[in-house]
Each structure stands twice: as structure tokens, then as C-alpha cells.
Backbone bond lengths (Angstrom), bond angles and torsions (degrees), N, CA, C in turn:
res aa  C-N    CA-C-N  psi(-1)  N-CA   C-N-CA  omega(-1)  CA-C   N-CA-C  phi
1 M - - - 1.461 - - 1.531 108.97 -
2 R 1.310 116.50 127.66 1.453 121.08 178.92 1.523 110.55 -68.95
3 A 1.342 114.40 156.91 1.460 119.76 -177.40 1.525 111.26 -58.33
4 E 1.349 116.64 -40.05 1.465 120.13 -179.23 1.525 110.94 -63.21
5 Q 1.333 115.53 -40.95 1.447 119.24 179.52 1.521 111.44 -67.90
6 L 1.331 115.75 -38.80 1.459 120.05 178.97 1.531 110.35 -63.26
7 I 1.323 116.67 -42.14 1.469 120.74 177.59 1.524 110.35 -64.34
8 S 1.330 116.23 -42.81 1.464 120.65 179.58 1.524 111.07 -62.01
9 W 1.321 116.32 -42.69 1.476 121.32 178.91 1.524 110.55 -62.65
10 G 1.327 116.53 -48.41 1.459 120.46 179.34 1.517 112.36 -62.53
11 A 1.323 116.84 -39.87 1.458 120.62 179.76 1.527 111.04 -65.72
12 T 1.321 116.10 -38.49 1.472 120.06 178.47 1.522 110.66 -61.73
13 I 1.321 116.38 -46.10 1.466 120.43 179.13 1.520 110.44 -62.79
14 A 1.337 116.91 -41.16 1.468 120.64 -179.61 1.530 111.30 -63.08
15 V 1.330 117.00 -41.79 1.470 120.60 179.40 1.522 110.43 -65.57
16 V 1.335 116.63 -44.00 1.465 120.20 178.90 1.526 110.00 -61.33
17 Y 1.330 116.31 -42.75 1.472 119.29 179.30 1.526 110.96 -62.12
18 A 1.314 117.06 -41.80 1.461 120.45 179.31 1.523 110.88 -61.74
19 I 1.333 116.74 -41.25 1.467 120.61 179.34 1.525 110.62 -65.89
20 L 1.329 116.73 -46.40 1.462 120.57 -179.43 1.526 111.19 -64.82
21 L 1.314 116.50 -40.89 1.461 120.12 -179.67 1.526 111.01 -65.78
22 A 1.329 117.11 -43.80 1.463 120.34 178.45 1.527 110.57 -61.84
23 T 1.322 116.66 -41.31 1.468 120.62 178.80 1.520 110.89 -65.40
24 Y 1.318 115.77 -41.22 1.471 121.24 178.49 1.529 110.98 -60.02
25 V 1.313 116.81 -51.13 1.463 121.12 -177.77 1.524 111.06 -64.39
26 A 1.331 116.69 -46.57 1.462 120.67 -177.97 1.526 111.22 -63.29
27 T 1.329 116.75 -43.39 1.461 120.23 -178.96 1.516 111.44 -66.13
28 C 1.337 117.25 -42.04 1.463 120.37 177.36 1.530 110.94 -59.75
29 L 1.324 117.36 -42.29 1.460 120.65 -179.49 1.531 111.45 -65.72
30 V 1.335 116.29 -45.07 1.467 120.39 -178.73 1.522 110.88 -65.81
31 V 1.330 116.72 -46.30 1.461 120.05 -178.07 1.525 110.92 -65.29
32 T 1.328 117.57 -37.43 1.462 120.55 176.63 1.528 110.97 -59.34
33 Q 1.323 117.07 -42.22 1.458 120.57 177.67 1.530 111.51 -65.60
34 L 1.320 116.78 -41.10 1.461 120.49 178.29 1.527 110.96 -63.92
35 N 1.330 116.58 -38.16 1.462 120.51 178.62 1.530 111.47 -61.97
36 R 1.315 116.57 -39.49 1.472 120.15 -178.53 1.523 111.79 -62.99
37 R 1.307 116.78 -28.39 1.466 120.35 -179.75 1.527 112.28 -74.15
38 I 1.332 116.48 -20.51 1.471 119.75 -179.37 1.527 109.22 -126.62
39 A 1.333 116.05 39.98 1.470 121.00 -173.91 1.523 112.50 -54.29
40 G 1.323 117.35 -34.36 1.455 121.00 -177.30 1.505 115.09 -72.53
41 A 1.335 117.94 -7.00 1.469 121.40 -178.02 1.527 112.29 -106.02
42 K 1.320 117.66 22.02 1.465 121.15 -179.30 1.529 110.76 -57.72
43 I 1.322 116.36 136.77 1.462 121.01 -175.35 1.522 111.36 -67.96
44 Q 1.329 117.58 -47.71 1.466 121.80 179.68 1.521 109.97 -110.70
45 A 1.337 115.62 139.34 1.458 119.49 175.41 1.523 110.76 -73.13
46 R 1.321 116.28 -27.87 1.463 121.49 -179.55 1.521 110.92 -62.89
47 E 1.333 116.50 141.50 1.456 122.27 177.50 1.526 109.81 -107.50
48 T 1.314 116.79 144.59 1.454 121.48 176.11 1.525 109.27 -84.45
49 P 1.341 118.26 126.71 1.479 119.92 -179.53 1.524 111.45 -59.60
50 L 1.321 115.95 146.48 1.460 121.18 -178.44 1.533 112.63 -58.04
51 P 1.348 120.32 -41.92 1.473 119.29 177.18 1.532 112.71 -59.04
52 Q 1.349 116.39 -34.80 1.461 119.99 178.02 1.523 110.64 -67.43
53 I 1.321 116.85 -40.60 1.467 120.74 178.29 1.525 110.20 -63.05
54 R 1.324 116.17 -43.54 1.465 119.12 178.88 1.522 111.64 -64.46
55 R 1.328 116.89 -37.81 1.464 120.43 174.98 1.519 110.74 -59.43
56 D 1.342 116.05 -44.98 1.460 121.02 -179.94 1.525 111.16 -63.68
57 Q 1.323 116.53 -40.48 1.464 120.06 179.12 1.521 111.40 -62.51
58 R 1.328 116.55 -46.31 1.466 119.90 179.87 1.525 111.25 -61.84
59 Q 1.330 116.70 -44.94 1.459 119.14 -178.94 1.516 111.25 -68.08
60 S 1.325 117.65 -32.51 1.460 120.52 179.54 1.517 111.49 -62.48
61 L 1.322 117.34 -37.87 1.463 120.39 179.10 1.526 110.83 -64.24
62 T 1.327 116.50 -40.71 1.467 120.71 177.02 1.520 110.81 -68.61
63 S 1.324 115.29 -42.30 1.458 120.02 -179.15 1.524 111.53 -63.37
64 L 1.332 116.67 -40.08 1.463 120.22 177.36 1.521 111.37 -61.11
65 A 1.329 116.75 -34.83 1.466 120.23 177.72 1.524 110.44 -64.71
66 A 1.332 117.14 -41.04 1.464 120.54 178.25 1.528 111.08 -65.80
67 I 1.339 116.63 -41.06 1.458 120.24 177.95 1.527 110.12 -64.78
68 A 1.332 116.70 -41.57 1.465 120.98 178.13 1.515 111.08 -61.90
69 A 1.337 116.77 -37.68 1.463 120.25 178.66 1.522 110.99 -64.13
70 M 1.341 116.82 -40.94 1.462 119.86 179.57 1.525 111.21 -71.45
71 F 1.317 116.50 -48.03 1.467 119.94 179.60 1.530 110.45 -63.49
72 G 1.333 116.22 -46.18 1.457 120.31 -178.57 1.514 112.87 -63.33
73 T 1.324 117.08 -38.80 1.464 120.18 178.52 1.520 111.07 -66.01
74 G 1.339 116.56 -43.84 1.461 119.65 177.23 1.517 111.69 -61.23
75 H 1.329 116.10 -43.08 1.470 120.74 178.39 1.529 110.83 -63.97
76 W 1.324 116.87 -43.93 1.466 121.41 -177.96 1.523 111.20 -64.38
77 L 1.310 118.14 -42.04 1.470 121.23 178.32 1.527 110.79 -63.55
78 Y 1.320 115.88 -36.09 1.467 120.70 179.48 1.528 110.81 -68.16
79 V 1.338 115.70 -45.63 1.464 120.10 -176.97 1.528 111.97 -76.20
80 E 1.320 116.77 -42.98 1.457 121.63 -174.14 1.524 112.88 -75.25
81 F 1.339 116.48 -39.68 1.460 120.22 -173.48 1.534 113.67 -119.85
82 G 1.331 116.49 -5.87 1.458 119.21 -178.69 1.513 113.62 73.29
83 W 1.330 117.54 22.92 1.458 120.85 -179.70 1.526 109.42 -76.03
84 G 1.295 117.06 121.40 1.454 121.61 178.38 1.515 111.00 130.94
85 L 1.322 114.70 -177.98 1.461 121.57 -177.04 1.525 110.56 -85.99
86 A 1.325 116.72 144.64 1.462 121.19 176.19 1.528 109.19 -65.68
87 P 1.337 118.40 137.69 1.467 120.61 -177.15 1.521 112.21 -70.93
88 L 1.328 115.55 154.19 1.447 121.05 173.63 1.523 109.15 -67.57
89 D 1.329 116.67 146.32 1.462 121.51 -175.03 1.531 111.87 -80.56
90 G 1.321 114.91 149.75 1.457 121.90 168.28 1.522 114.16 75.32
91 F 1.349 112.35 174.96 1.464 119.82 -179.85 1.524 111.13 -63.45
92 A 1.334 115.99 -43.03 1.471 119.68 179.72 1.517 110.66 -62.06
93 G 1.332 115.78 -39.31 1.455 119.34 177.90 1.518 111.76 -63.37
94 G 1.341 116.14 -37.17 1.457 120.10 177.63 1.518 112.19 -64.96
95 I 1.336 116.35 -39.74 1.464 120.67 178.67 1.522 110.13 -64.91
96 V 1.337 116.36 -44.58 1.466 120.34 178.83 1.522 110.63 -60.96
97 A 1.342 116.35 -43.59 1.461 120.57 179.49 1.532 111.12 -64.58
98 F 1.330 116.79 -39.49 1.465 120.81 179.61 1.527 110.64 -62.51
99 V 1.329 115.95 -49.43 1.464 119.91 179.56 1.529 110.40 -64.12
100 G 1.341 115.94 -41.06 1.458 119.53 178.21 1.517 111.73 -61.34
101 S 1.338 116.93 -39.49 1.460 120.27 178.32 1.523 111.25 -67.30
102 L 1.332 117.65 -38.14 1.461 120.77 175.33 1.528 110.64 -57.18
103 I 1.327 115.64 -47.57 1.467 120.38 -177.33 1.523 110.65 -67.24
104 L 1.326 116.10 -43.04 1.460 119.86 -177.96 1.525 111.23 -66.39
105 F 1.334 116.88 -44.87 1.463 119.53 179.88 1.522 111.07 -66.27
106 D 1.325 117.64 -37.74 1.457 120.60 177.70 1.526 110.35 -60.54
107 T 1.329 116.17 -40.09 1.464 120.62 177.42 1.523 110.73 -66.00
108 W 1.329 116.02 -46.43 1.470 121.72 177.59 1.526 110.09 -56.28
109 F 1.330 115.47 -50.31 1.466 120.90 -176.30 1.521 111.15 -63.82
110 Y 1.333 116.16 -44.21 1.466 119.78 -177.29 1.529 111.52 -58.39
111 W 1.319 116.05 -50.97 1.470 118.89 -173.09 1.523 112.22 -73.94
112 F 1.317 118.49 -37.77 1.461 119.56 175.91 1.525 110.61 -70.46
113 H 1.323 116.56 -34.31 1.462 120.20 177.60 1.528 110.16 -64.44
114 R 1.298 116.70 -43.34 1.468 119.45 176.05 1.518 110.86 -62.14
115 L 1.331 116.82 -39.23 1.460 120.97 -179.10 1.521 111.53 -60.81
116 I 1.340 116.98 -44.16 1.460 118.69 -176.87 1.524 112.34 -80.28
117 H 1.336 117.28 0.32 1.458 120.88 170.88 1.523 111.67 -96.46
118 T 1.324 117.80 -0.95 1.461 120.68 176.06 1.530 109.16 -76.84
119 P 1.339 117.14 157.02 1.478 119.89 -179.35 1.525 113.84 -55.92
120 L 1.320 117.45 -29.54 1.457 120.28 -178.19 1.528 111.91 -64.33
121 F 1.347 117.40 -34.38 1.463 121.09 -172.71 1.530 115.12 -114.29
122 Y 1.338 117.71 -25.73 1.471 119.34 -167.03 1.526 112.98 -56.33
123 A 1.331 117.16 -53.61 1.464 119.86 -175.36 1.519 111.65 -63.77
124 R 1.331 117.46 -35.99 1.460 121.50 -176.02 1.530 112.90 -81.48
125 V 1.334 116.24 -30.29 1.465 119.61 -168.00 1.524 113.25 -112.79
126 H 1.332 117.27 -47.60 1.471 119.68 -162.59 1.525 114.60 -115.10
127 R 1.343 118.21 -13.19 1.463 119.37 -175.33 1.518 111.67 -61.20
128 W 1.325 117.02 -34.45 1.465 121.12 -177.82 1.522 110.79 -58.33
129 H 1.337 117.25 -39.74 1.463 121.48 178.70 1.523 110.61 -63.35
130 H 1.334 116.45 -35.67 1.460 120.51 -175.38 1.518 113.57 -86.36
131 M 1.318 117.45 4.47 1.455 119.00 171.80 1.524 110.56 -64.92
132 T 1.330 117.26 -20.17 1.459 122.07 172.16 1.525 107.70 -91.74
133 V 1.324 116.45 101.11 1.471 121.30 -176.99 1.520 110.82 -82.85
134 T 1.307 116.67 -34.06 1.464 121.01 175.13 1.524 107.16 -103.50
135 P 1.325 117.91 98.18 1.474 119.88 -173.36 1.523 112.27 -66.30
136 V 1.317 114.16 147.28 1.460 123.10 174.76 1.525 107.92 -130.29
137 E 1.326 116.09 164.31 1.462 120.27 -172.76 1.535 114.46 -48.80
138 P 1.329 120.38 -46.20 1.465 119.66 -174.19 1.526 115.00 -65.30
139 C 1.354 118.48 -17.48 1.465 118.18 -172.11 1.523 112.62 -85.24
140 R 1.327 119.53 3.27 1.462 120.91 179.68 1.521 111.69 -57.41
141 T 1.309 118.01 -45.61 1.457 120.77 -177.71 1.520 111.70 -104.51
142 M 1.333 116.59 23.37 1.449 121.53 -177.27 1.542 109.35 -84.50
143 Y 1.330 114.24 72.87 1.461 121.43 177.29 1.521 109.52 -118.56
144 R 1.309 116.09 146.36 1.451 120.07 169.41 1.522 109.06 -82.73
145 L 1.348 116.43 174.41 1.457 121.18 -169.89 1.524 112.89 -57.49
146 V 1.317 118.04 -49.16 1.469 119.93 -176.48 1.517 110.23 -66.84
147 D 1.334 117.03 -38.27 1.461 121.52 173.75 1.530 110.37 -54.54
148 N 1.316 115.97 -47.14 1.458 121.39 179.03 1.524 111.99 -61.07
149 L 1.330 116.32 -40.55 1.460 119.66 -178.83 1.520 111.26 -63.67
150 F 1.316 117.00 -35.57 1.465 120.14 176.62 1.527 111.58 -71.39
151 L 1.325 116.86 -50.19 1.466 120.63 -167.11 1.526 114.12 -91.99
152 Q 1.329 118.22 -30.85 1.456 120.57 -171.21 1.530 114.18 -111.18
153 S 1.321 118.82 -2.13 1.474 120.30 -179.13 1.527 112.38 -68.78
154 Y 1.322 116.76 -7.49 1.467 120.18 171.37 1.517 110.84 -50.91
155 W 1.338 116.53 -39.40 1.464 120.37 -174.80 1.522 112.28 -69.95
156 L 1.307 117.36 -20.18 1.459 120.98 176.26 1.521 111.41 -74.32
157 V 1.326 116.89 -34.63 1.474 121.21 -173.16 1.523 113.00 -113.63
158 A 1.332 117.69 5.71 1.469 120.51 -173.46 1.522 112.73 -56.84
159 H 1.342 118.02 -37.30 1.461 120.50 -177.99 1.528 112.20 -66.60
160 F 1.319 116.98 -19.43 1.458 120.94 176.50 1.527 111.85 -87.13
161 L 1.339 116.71 -11.92 1.455 120.89 -173.05 1.520 113.50 -106.18
162 I 1.336 116.26 -25.21 1.461 119.03 -175.25 1.525 109.30 -146.15
163 P 1.331 118.65 141.09 1.476 121.26 -178.64 1.526 111.43 -80.92
164 A 1.318 115.96 76.04 1.459 121.32 -176.38 1.521 110.26 -121.00
165 A 1.317 116.38 139.40 1.465 121.08 174.41 1.527 109.19 -68.47
166 P 1.344 117.82 154.88 1.465 120.28 179.52 1.520 113.43 -53.70
167 A 1.342 117.51 -38.65 1.464 120.27 -179.34 1.525 111.37 -63.95
168 V 1.323 116.68 -33.35 1.465 120.70 179.30 1.518 110.38 -67.43
169 L 1.331 116.60 -45.01 1.460 119.68 179.31 1.526 111.25 -66.35
170 L 1.328 116.97 -36.71 1.458 119.09 176.92 1.530 110.52 -64.91
171 A 1.328 116.58 -41.96 1.467 120.25 177.37 1.524 110.41 -60.44
172 H 1.329 116.29 -41.10 1.468 119.86 178.22 1.523 110.46 -64.19
173 K 1.340 117.04 -44.50 1.457 119.14 -178.72 1.524 111.21 -63.14
174 L 1.321 118.07 -39.29 1.462 120.39 178.33 1.530 110.84 -67.99
175 Y 1.327 116.34 -38.02 1.471 119.94 174.20 1.524 109.99 -60.14
176 D 1.329 116.30 -44.72 1.458 121.13 178.32 1.524 111.08 -61.58
177 Q 1.318 115.97 -38.60 1.466 120.77 179.62 1.525 110.97 -64.89
178 V 1.330 116.40 -48.23 1.467 120.75 -176.74 1.528 110.96 -67.42
179 T 1.329 117.11 -48.42 1.465 119.63 -178.45 1.526 111.23 -68.56
180 G 1.329 116.91 -32.51 1.457 119.47 178.57 1.512 112.43 -67.89
181 I 1.327 117.22 -42.77 1.467 120.78 177.15 1.524 109.92 -63.87
182 T 1.322 116.38 -44.57 1.467 120.13 178.05 1.526 110.40 -61.65
183 G 1.322 116.28 -39.10 1.462 120.76 -179.15 1.512 114.14 -66.25
184 H 1.328 117.43 -16.94 1.465 121.61 178.39 1.531 112.47 -103.26
185 C 1.325 118.04 9.12 1.466 118.91 -166.24 1.521 113.87 -83.65
186 G 1.350 118.68 -18.78 1.457 120.41 177.12 1.516 116.08 94.63
187 W 1.332 117.88 -2.58 1.472 123.23 175.65 1.523 108.29 -128.66
188 E 1.319 116.18 144.63 1.464 120.06 -176.20 1.517 110.86 -84.01
189 H 1.339 115.93 112.53 1.465 122.84 179.77 1.530 111.80 -112.70
190 G 1.316 118.25 8.33 1.463 120.54 -172.43 1.514 114.72 -65.05
191 G 1.314 117.30 -36.61 1.458 120.37 179.75 1.521 112.52 67.71
192 R 1.316 115.03 -164.18 1.471 120.49 -174.93 1.527 112.70 -62.48
193 W 1.355 116.58 -22.64 1.465 119.25 -179.23 1.523 111.55 -64.34
194 C 1.327 117.17 -24.68 1.464 120.79 -176.64 1.526 112.99 -105.02
195 W 1.323 117.57 3.99 1.474 119.71 -176.89 1.525 109.39 -63.35
196 P 1.330 118.21 125.79 1.481 120.82 -178.99 1.525 110.89 -56.03
197 P 1.350 116.76 140.35 1.466 128.69 9.72 1.528 114.24 -95.62
198 S 1.315 119.12 36.37 1.450 121.16 176.58 1.532 110.20 -53.92
199 P 1.334 117.90 141.23 1.464 119.38 178.35 1.516 114.10 -79.73
200 L 1.342 117.70 -5.04 1.456 120.04 -176.06 1.533 111.60 -78.07
201 I 1.327 115.29 142.50 1.457 121.73 178.34 1.526 110.27 -69.95
202 S 1.315 116.11 141.61 1.459 122.79 175.90 1.521 109.71 -111.26
203 V 1.325 116.43 172.82 1.463 120.22 173.65 1.527 109.75 -65.44
204 T 1.315 116.77 -39.02 1.461 121.57 179.55 1.524 111.23 -56.77
205 H 1.323 116.95 -39.24 1.465 122.20 -178.12 1.525 110.57 -54.88
206 H 1.329 117.19 -51.79 1.461 118.15 -176.19 1.524 111.96 -81.59
207 D 1.314 116.90 -26.40 1.463 119.07 174.79 1.529 109.69 -61.60
208 Q 1.317 117.17 -41.38 1.462 120.67 175.67 1.524 111.24 -62.63
209 H 1.328 116.56 -36.89 1.463 119.50 179.09 1.525 110.97 -60.28
210 H 1.324 118.14 -40.59 1.460 120.62 179.31 1.519 111.98 -73.07
211 R 1.317 117.81 -27.21 1.462 120.23 178.66 1.525 112.40 -80.79
212 F 1.337 116.83 -39.08 1.463 120.46 -171.02 1.531 113.83 -112.75
213 F 1.316 117.92 -11.69 1.467 125.59 168.44 1.536 115.22 70.88
214 R 1.317 118.94 -47.50 1.464 121.10 -172.86 1.527 111.71 -104.82
215 C 1.312 115.85 51.44 1.460 121.10 178.05 1.529 107.80 -162.28
216 N 1.332 116.14 166.44 1.472 121.84 169.78 1.534 112.20 54.72
217 Y 1.332 116.79 68.27 1.462 121.55 -173.17 1.534 114.01 -93.80
218 A 1.315 118.51 -15.26 1.468 120.67 -172.93 1.526 110.88 -77.04
219 T 1.329 115.42 173.52 1.465 119.35 -176.80 1.523 114.23 -124.40
220 H 1.336 119.26 -26.20 1.468 121.33 179.57 1.530 112.50 -115.50
221 F 1.318 116.75 -37.31 1.465 121.91 -173.27 1.532 110.30 -131.66
222 T 1.337 115.16 157.92 1.466 119.88 176.97 1.518 112.25 -91.71
223 V 1.316 117.94 1.65 1.466 121.63 -170.66 1.521 112.36 -59.83
224 W 1.359 117.39 -51.68 1.463 119.26 -178.59 1.525 111.43 -62.50
225 D 1.320 117.09 -39.66 1.464 119.26 178.86 1.530 111.39 -63.22
226 R 1.323 116.59 -39.17 1.466 119.28 178.79 1.531 110.85 -69.67
227 L 1.312 116.70 -43.63 1.467 120.20 -178.80 1.521 112.45 -64.62
228 M 1.336 116.53 -38.73 1.463 121.21 -174.12 1.527 113.23 -95.16
229 G 1.326 117.24 2.75 1.461 120.18 177.07 1.514 114.13 72.47
230 T 1.339 117.70 23.06 1.466 120.55 -179.44 1.529 112.73 -103.80
231 L 1.325 117.31 4.30 1.462 119.82 174.22 1.522 108.33 -74.03
232 H 1.317 116.96 134.43 1.466 119.62 -179.45 1.527 109.55 -58.34
233 P 1.342 118.18 136.22 1.480 120.44 -176.13 1.523 113.92 -56.72
234 A 1.325 116.81 -29.57 1.467 120.04 -178.52 1.525 112.35 -96.74
235 H 1.340 117.46 11.50 1.464 119.69 -173.75 1.522 112.57 -57.21
236 D 1.324 116.92 -55.64 1.461 119.56 -173.48 1.527 111.69 -64.36
237 A 1.341 116.68 -41.33 1.461 119.77 -178.96 1.525 110.92 -66.08
238 E 1.323 116.68 -43.85 1.467 118.82 179.62 1.527 111.44 -67.65
239 L 1.331 116.14 -39.89 1.459 119.03 179.03 1.525 110.96 -59.48
240 K 1.322 117.32 -43.35 1.458 120.39 178.78 1.531 110.83 -61.78
241 R 1.335 116.78 -41.59 1.470 120.02 178.60 1.530 110.51 -63.88
242 N 1.330 116.52 -43.32 1.465 119.79 -178.08 1.526 111.83 -67.76
243 L 1.335 116.21 -39.14 1.462 119.49 176.42 1.523 110.79 -63.64
244 A 1.339 116.20 -42.58 1.460 120.64 178.97 1.533 111.03 -64.80
245 A 1.334 116.66 -38.67 1.464 120.28 179.09 1.527 110.77 -64.41
246 T 1.321 117.33 -40.07 1.465 120.74 177.87 1.521 110.66 -62.51
247 V 1.324 116.32 -44.69 1.466 120.67 179.35 1.525 110.31 -62.29
248 A 1.343 116.29 -43.37 1.462 120.23 -177.85 1.530 111.11 -63.30
249 V 1.314 118.11 -42.83 1.459 121.62 -179.88 1.524 110.46 -65.74
250 R 1.334 116.49 -41.40 1.467 119.15 178.32 1.509 111.54 -63.73
251 Q 1.348 117.32 -41.19 1.449 120.40 179.68 1.519 111.29 -66.59
252 A 1.340 116.44 -39.61 1.462 120.23 179.11 1.531 111.22 -64.22
253 A 1.322 115.82 -35.73 1.461 119.51 -179.18 1.520 111.53 -67.64
254 R 1.331 116.75 -23.44 1.468 120.36 -179.73 1.525 112.49 -88.02
255 L 1.355 117.53 -10.92 1.453 120.47 -179.50 1.526 109.98 -73.14
256 P 1.317 118.60 145.49 1.479 121.23 177.83 1.530 110.33 -69.93
257 A 1.314 116.01 144.65 1.453 121.09 179.72 1.517 109.70 -66.98
258 E 1.351 116.58 140.86 1.464 120.01 -179.45 1.531 110.26 -89.43
């Protein structure tokens, strides 16, 4: 690799990391403020100890660097050498590619996530992530290296799997970042978009995953969990209760003080 190419590759990874880090910090700050407005609707009564939160924050910064390296390398190979599929044309093509990437990544995540929950891999690969039983915003990207290779290596090879422009994949990754952080925040923000039988993932969906471990493996949609029988049996009922609790707290906050 020539020096110019090496610099270009490193710069690409650095820019991607800066974007992901800024999104991570901004989303955590915004979601924390939103949580305070509906404090009474917290999903779990249990609190995560402060040392655990700090551990998750530190690991998230390292994990984001690994994700940036994979995403940045895939992007650099596409731009520098043209490796990958030609993108679909026009705005409509971008929308199709975006939705297609959502579906493809959800499938990738679901099946690899199930794999690392098997006895062969769980203790070695994924148990560390589940030491946080009550998820909080910072633990969304709190993966160790091998965990990342299983779940996030999609971004390294995405250009070979779907005809999407780089901007489309970046938009998808930022969407994944924002919804993933929100999904770990401990309060239900899904609203009517997630009301069952909506296929969209809610905060309750992943909160149950951290509580019960062997259910709710998907990241964007509930479809694979429903098809494969891995959706928690109480998912829909609890989600409805949590959504109703959020609405009730918001309405109470708007009532005039007596």
C-alpha cells in the first residue's frame, strides 16, 4: 500500500470515528433529557451502578473505534478501488437501498446475535455485554472486539451485499446508532410507531433481552423474532403497558399543579 493510500485509509477511519462519536455523545445527551421528562415511566425499577455505567462508557469509545475501522475500511475500498456493487440511481433508488440495508442488517444481526448466545460462544464472546442487566444509553456500543466482529462486520462488507451509495450506508449506520442508544435507555420512547403488531423495534424489546437473555435478538424489526419464536411471550403485553405508562406520565406533567 502506497503512503498516500495509507494516509487516505487512516483519514477515512478517523472521519468516520468522529462522526460516530459525535452522534453517540449527542444522542446520549438528548435521550437522557427525554428520560428525565418521563422519569416515572422507567421500565425497570433496578438501577445500574455508576461504576458499571462508567465501564460501559469507556468500552463504548473503544468499540466505536472498531466499528469505525470496519465501516471506514469498507467505504475506503469502495471509493478507492470501486470494490462493491454500483448504487441504485436517484432518490428512489437511495430509499430502496436504505430500506434494503435495514432489512439485510437486521437479518445479519439477528442470526449472529443468536449464534453468540449459544453455549459455544456466549461465555467467551457476549457475556461481558450482558453484565449490564438494566441497560442505559452508553451501553449500546459496549461490545468487545470479537463481539463487534460478529455483530458489526456487516459494515465492512455492506458494499458487496447491497447496491447502496456510501451516503445511504452512512445514513443507515447513524440511524442504527440513534435507535440503538435509545433502545438501551430504559424508558419506552417508541410511541404509536411501535404499537403491536408493528414490526418496528421498541425500547421494551431490547430491555427484555437484557433481562431474560434468550429472547428478542433482532435490532430493527420484530419480524425474525416472531417468525422464529424467539420473541418474549410477554413482549406485546408489556410493550403496551410501557407505552401507556409513558403517555400517562407525559399527560400528568402537562396538568396544572393543584
